[in-house]
C-alpha positions in Angstrom: 0.0 0.1 -0.1 2.7 2.4 1.0 4.7 1.4 -2.1 1.7 2.2 -4.4 1.3 5.7 -2.7 5.0 6.4 -3.1 4.8 5.4 -6.7 1.7 7.4 -7.4 3.4 10.4 -5.9 6.6 10.2 -7.8 4.4 10.0 -11.0 2.3 13.1 -9.9 5.5 14.8 -9.4 6.9 13.9 -12.6 3.9 15.0 -14.4 4.0 18.3 -12.5 7.7 18.7 -13.6 6.8 17.9 -17.2 3.9 20.2 -17.4 6.0 23.3 -15.8 8.7 22.4 -18.4 6.1 22.6 -21.4 4.6 25.8 -19.9 8.0 27.4 -19.7 8.8 26.5 -23.2 5.5 27.8 -24.4 5.9 31.1 -22.7 9.6 31.4 -23.9 10.1 34.4 -26.4 11.4 33.5 -29.6 11.9 35.8 -32.9 14.4 37.6 -35.0 17.3 39.8 -34.4 17.7 42.3 -37.4 20.6 44.5 -38.0 20.9 46.7 -41.1 23.8 48.8 -42.0 23.9 50.5 -45.3 23.7 47.5 -47.7 24.6 45.0 -45.1 21.7 43.2 -43.7 21.9 40.3 -41.0 19.0 38.4 -39.8 19.6 36.0 -36.8 17.1 33.8 -34.8 16.6 34.9 -31.0 15.6 32.4 -28.5 14.9 34.1 -25.2 17.9 36.4 -24.6 20.2 34.4 -26.8 20.8 35.3 -30.3 21.9 32.1 -32.5 24.7 32.6 -35.2 23.5 32.2 -38.8 23.6 29.0 -40.6 24.2 29.5 -44.2 24.0 25.6 -45.1 20.6 25.3 -43.4 19.4 28.5 -45.2 20.6 27.1 -48.6 19.0 23.7 -48.0 15.7 25.4 -47.1 15.9 27.4 -50.5 16.8 24.3 -52.4 13.7 22.4 -51.0 11.6 25.2 -51.9 13.0 25.5 -55.4 12.4 21.5 -55.9 8.9 21.7 -54.5 8.0 24.6 -56.9 9.3 22.6 -59.9 6.8 19.8 -59.0 3.8 22.3 -59.3 2.4 22.1 -62.8 0.8 25.6 -62.8 3.8 27.7 -62.2 4.7 30.4 -59.8 1.7 32.8 -60.6 -0.8 30.0 -59.7 1.0 29.2 -56.3 0.9 33.0 -55.6 -2.7 33.3 -56.4 -3.8 30.6 -54.3 -1.4 30.9 -51.2 -1.3 34.7 -51.0 -4.4 35.4 -49.2 -3.6 32.7 -46.4 0.0 34.2 -46.1 -1.2 37.7 -45.7 -3.7 36.8 -43.1 -1.2 34.9 -41.2 1.2 37.8 -41.4 -1.4 40.3 -40.0 -2.3 37.8 -37.2 1.3 37.3 -36.3 2.0 40.9 -36.3 -0.7 41.4 -33.5 1.0 39.0 -31.4 4.7 40.3 -31.9 6.4 42.5 -29.6 9.5 44.6 -30.6 11.8 44.3 -27.7 14.3 46.8 -29.0 14.3 49.3 -32.0 17.2 51.5 -32.7 17.4 53.7 -35.8 20.1 56.2 -36.7 19.5 58.2 -39.7 22.6 59.8 -40.9 22.4 62.7 -43.5 25.5 63.8 -45.4 26.3 67.0 -47.3 29.7 68.7 -48.0 27.9 72.2 -47.7 27.0 73.0 -44.2 23.8 74.9 -45.2 22.6 71.9 -47.3 23.5 69.5 -44.5 21.4 71.7 -41.9 18.4 71.6 -44.3 18.7 67.9 -44.9 18.9 67.4 -41.0 15.9 69.4 -40.5 14.0 67.3 -43.1 15.3 64.3 -41.7 14.1 65.2 -38.1 10.6 66.2 -39.4 10.2 63.1 -41.1 11.5 60.8 -38.3 9.5 62.7 -35.7 6.2 62.2 -37.8 6.7 58.4 -38.4 8.2 57.4 -35.1 5.2 57.8 -32.7 3.0 55.6 -35.0 5.6 52.9 -35.6 6.2 52.6 -31.8 2.5 52.5 -31.2 1.6 49.9 -33.8 4.6 47.6 -33.3 4.4 47.6 -29.5 8.1 48.8 -29.2 9.3 48.2 -25.5 12.7 49.8 -26.0 12.8 52.4 -28.8 15.4 55.0 -29.8 15.7 57.1 -32.9 18.2 59.8 -33.5 19.5 61.9 -36.7 23.2 62.9 -37.1 25.2 64.6 -39.7 28.3 63.4 -41.5 30.1 66.0 -43.7 32.2 63.2 -45.5 29.3 61.5 -47.2 27.1 62.8 -49.9 24.0 60.6 -49.5 21.9 59.6 -46.5 22.4 56.2 -44.9 20.7 54.5 -41.9 21.5 51.9 -39.2 18.8 49.7 -37.8 18.9 47.2 -35.0 15.6 45.5 -34.2 14.6 42.7 -31.8 11.1 41.3 -32.6 9.7 38.3 -30.5 6.7 36.3 -29.9 5.9 33.6 -27.3 6.5 29.9 -28.6 3.1 29.1 -27.5 1.4 31.7 -29.8 3.8 31.0 -32.7 3.1 27.1 -32.4 -0.7 27.8 -32.6 -0.4 30.2 -35.7 2.0 27.9 -37.4 -0.3 24.8 -36.9 -3.3 26.7 -38.3 -1.2 28.1 -41.3 0.2 24.7 -42.2 -3.2 23.2 -42.1 -4.7 25.8 -44.3 -1.7 25.3 -46.8 -2.1 21.7 -46.8 -5.8 22.0 -47.5 -5.2 24.5 -50.3 -2.5 22.1 -51.9 -4.9 19.2 -51.6 -7.5 21.3 -53.4 -4.8 22.3 -56.1 -3.8 18.4 -56.6 -7.4 17.6 -56.9 -8.2 20.3 -59.4 -5.1 19.6 -61.6 -5.9 15.8 -61.6 -9.4 16.5 -63.1 -9.8 16.3 -67.0 -9.3 19.5 -68.9 -12.9 19.7 -70.0 -14.2 19.5 -66.4 -11.9 22.3 -65.2 -13.1 24.5 -68.0 -16.8 23.6 -67.0 -16.0 24.6 -63.4 -14.3 27.7 -64.4 -10.9 26.7 -62.9 -9.3 27.0 -66.5 -9.4 30.2 -68.6 -11.5 29.9 -71.9 -9.8 30.3 -75.3 -12.5 32.7 -76.4 
């Protein structure tokens, strides 16, 4: 009897530990770390407070897998875009509502050799940044934001530096990803079914353009 009580107590403790681990993982913030300086763009994955280094081999493999899949589609890129784009856009809008920008740092550098022109460009850049910054901070739910304008008399065209950390909880991302993948599978199933129909039947249903 005592042995069974101890066994059930250990099982209950193990279940609580597993549940706590799953809950912690679902609440973990994951996202992207983006850094842009002139023409150099770097995008890295962020897990919690840790920023993972880029993996070029994995990115190239994912691109190759996507290209191979696209080659198997009989009706080309435009048909893919037509069928998938509405679902992709709705998912992006839903995801943006869950994303929180942990850090947003923007530096706009204006340049002109003439001090007068530099002052004019500086004033314009300040006015533009001031008008855009408040809506961006509000819409993107920026936690820590900083924007500034500076002048460099050595450069002839404006440049900027951007640093952004955007995250979403793993649980929210998982739910959105499951719904998104499910919708894509359904769309692909309907595409496959439609493409397997005889041409006359597709024209009758309005899925193929008429030659008139």
